[in-house]
C-alpha positions in Angstrom: 13.5 -48.6 9.9 9.9 -48.6 11.9 11.1 -49.9 15.3 13.1 -47.2 17.8 12.9 -49.2 20.8 10.3 -47.4 23.2 9.7 -44.7 22.0 7.8 -46.6 19.1 5.0 -47.3 21.4 4.6 -43.5 21.1 1.3 -42.9 18.8 1.7 -41.1 16.0 -0.6 -38.3 17.7 -3.6 -36.9 19.9 -5.2 -35.7 16.9 -4.0 -36.8 13.6 -3.0 -35.2 11.1 -3.2 -31.4 13.2 -1.5 -32.4 16.2 0.7 -34.9 16.1 3.6 -36.5 18.6 7.3 -35.9 18.1 10.3 -37.2 19.2 13.4 -35.2 19.8 16.5 -36.5 18.2 18.3 -33.5 18.4 17.8 -30.1 20.3 17.5 -26.2 18.7 21.0 -24.8 18.2 23.2 -28.6 18.0 25.8 -29.3 16.0 25.8 -33.1 17.3 22.9 -34.8 15.3 22.0 -38.3 17.8 19.4 -40.7 16.9 17.8 -43.6 18.6 19.7 -47.0 18.9 18.3 -49.6 16.7 19.9 -52.1 19.8 19.7 -50.1 22.9 16.4 -48.0 22.2 19.1 -45.5 23.5 19.7 -42.0 21.6 23.7 -42.4 20.6 25.3 -39.5 18.7 25.3 -40.7 15.4 28.3 -37.7 14.4 28.9 -34.5 14.2 27.4 -31.6 11.0 30.9 -31.2 9.4 29.4 -27.6 8.8 29.6 -24.9 11.1 25.6 -25.4 11.0 23.1 -26.4 14.1 19.7 -27.3 14.1 17.1 -24.5 13.7 15.1 -26.0 15.3 14.3 -28.7 17.9 14.8 -31.7 15.2 13.6 -35.8 16.0 10.8 -37.7 14.4 6.6 -38.8 14.5 6.9 -42.1 16.0 4.3 -44.6 14.2 5.0 -43.7 11.0 6.9 -44.3 7.9 8.3 -42.3 5.1 9.1 -42.7 1.9 12.9 -42.6 3.0 12.2 -45.9 4.8 12.9 -43.9 8.1 9.8 -42.3 10.2 8.6 -39.1 9.3 10.9 -35.8 10.8 10.0 -32.9 12.4 11.8 -29.6 12.8 9.5 -27.9 15.8 10.3 -24.3 16.4 10.7 -23.4 20.1 12.3 -20.4 21.9 14.0 -22.6 24.0 15.7 -26.1 23.0 14.5 -29.2 24.7 16.2 -32.1 24.6 16.8 -34.9 23.2 14.2 -38.3 23.2 11.7 -35.5 25.2 7.5 -36.1 23.3 6.5 -32.6 22.1 2.5 -32.9 21.4 3.0 -30.3 17.2 0.9 -28.0 15.9 1.6 -29.1 11.9 1.5 -25.8 10.1 4.2 -26.9 6.8 6.0 -29.1 5.1 9.7 -28.6 3.3 10.5 -30.6 0.7 14.2 -32.0 0.3 15.7 -35.1 -2.0 18.3 -36.5 0.3 20.4 -39.5 -2.0 17.8 -39.6 -4.4 14.8 -39.9 -1.9 12.2 -38.1 -0.2 13.2 -36.7 2.2 10.4 -34.6 4.0 10.1 -32.5 6.9 7.5 -31.6 8.7 7.6 -28.0 10.5 4.6 -27.8 13.5 4.9 -25.8 16.6 4.3 -26.9 20.4 1.0 -26.9 20.8 0.5 -25.4 23.8 2.7 -22.7 24.1 1.1 -19.1 23.9 3.4 -17.9 21.9 3.1 -20.2 19.4 -1.6 -19.8 19.1 -1.3 -18.3 15.9 0.4 -20.1 14.2 -1.3 -22.2 11.8 -0.4 -22.7 8.7 3.2 -21.6 7.1 2.3 -17.7 6.8 1.7 -17.0 9.9 6.0 -18.9 9.9 8.5 -14.8 9.9 10.0 -15.4 5.4 12.9 -14.9 7.6 12.7 -18.6 9.7 11.8 -20.4 6.4 15.2 -18.8 4.3 16.8 -20.1 7.1 15.7 -23.5 7.9 15.6 -23.8 3.2 19.7 -23.2 3.8 20.4 -25.2 6.3 18.7 -28.2 4.6 20.4 -27.3 1.7 23.4 -26.7 3.2 24.5 -29.4 5.7 25.7 -32.3 3.8 27.8 -30.3 1.8 31.0 -30.7 3.5 30.3 -34.4 3.2 30.5 -34.8 0.0 25.9 -35.0 -0.4 24.0 -33.0 -1.5 20.6 -32.1 -0.9 17.7 -31.0 -3.7 15.0 -29.0 -2.4 12.0 -28.5 -2.8 10.4 -26.0 -1.2 7.6 -25.5 0.6 3.8 -26.5 1.1 1.7 -25.8 3.5 -0.1 -27.4 6.2 -2.4 -29.2 4.4 0.1 -30.5 2.5 1.8 -31.5 5.8 -0.9 -33.2 7.1 -1.8 -35.5 3.7 2.3 -36.2 4.8 1.3 -37.5 7.9 -1.7 -39.8 7.4 0.5 -41.1 4.0 3.4 -42.4 6.7 0.4 -43.5 9.3 -0.4 -45.4 6.2 2.9 -46.7 5.0 3.9 -47.4 9.0 0.0 -49.1 9.0 1.1 -51.3 5.9 4.5 -52.8 6.6 3.0 -54.0 10.3 0.4 -55.2 8.5 2.9 -57.0 6.5 5.7 -57.9 8.5 2.4 -59.5 11.0 1.3 -62.2 7.5 5.2 -62.6 6.7 5.9 -63.9 10.2 2.7 -66.4 10.1 3.1 -67.4 6.5 
């Protein structure tokens, strides 16, 4: 899935790979799982989380990327106040959480709002409070358990590794666009 309506027109970032564009689907503190509807381009309620957990940050995707699981690359933005579904945040990449969901790599980029002075010193994973990292890992390890889905967590990696994943996801997206364009004219 690489087309998300109007969001597909938003570039992956303004200063890749350090600064990316994050499209928020699920605001911090919510149990509602929102996703962009492929037909209408609107935000739709996909489901409620089966557990009493809530998203530890604004959660969404980086447009014009293609992750290994076939979706856009996921991103979790540390925010002090939740934004809203559909919000565009210019975010600074500071880490990468590696996990496997249903047998596929399902990596999550960790970022902070690039313009928020409260996060000005956050440049890499060691700047993030360890307890926050533990909360995020616990959330992703357990948020689908009551649905019968087991997540395998593989731990955290630094900003450099996250940047490599952003670049790889942009490259996959461009290759998929090229493949689709060639198949239209074949």
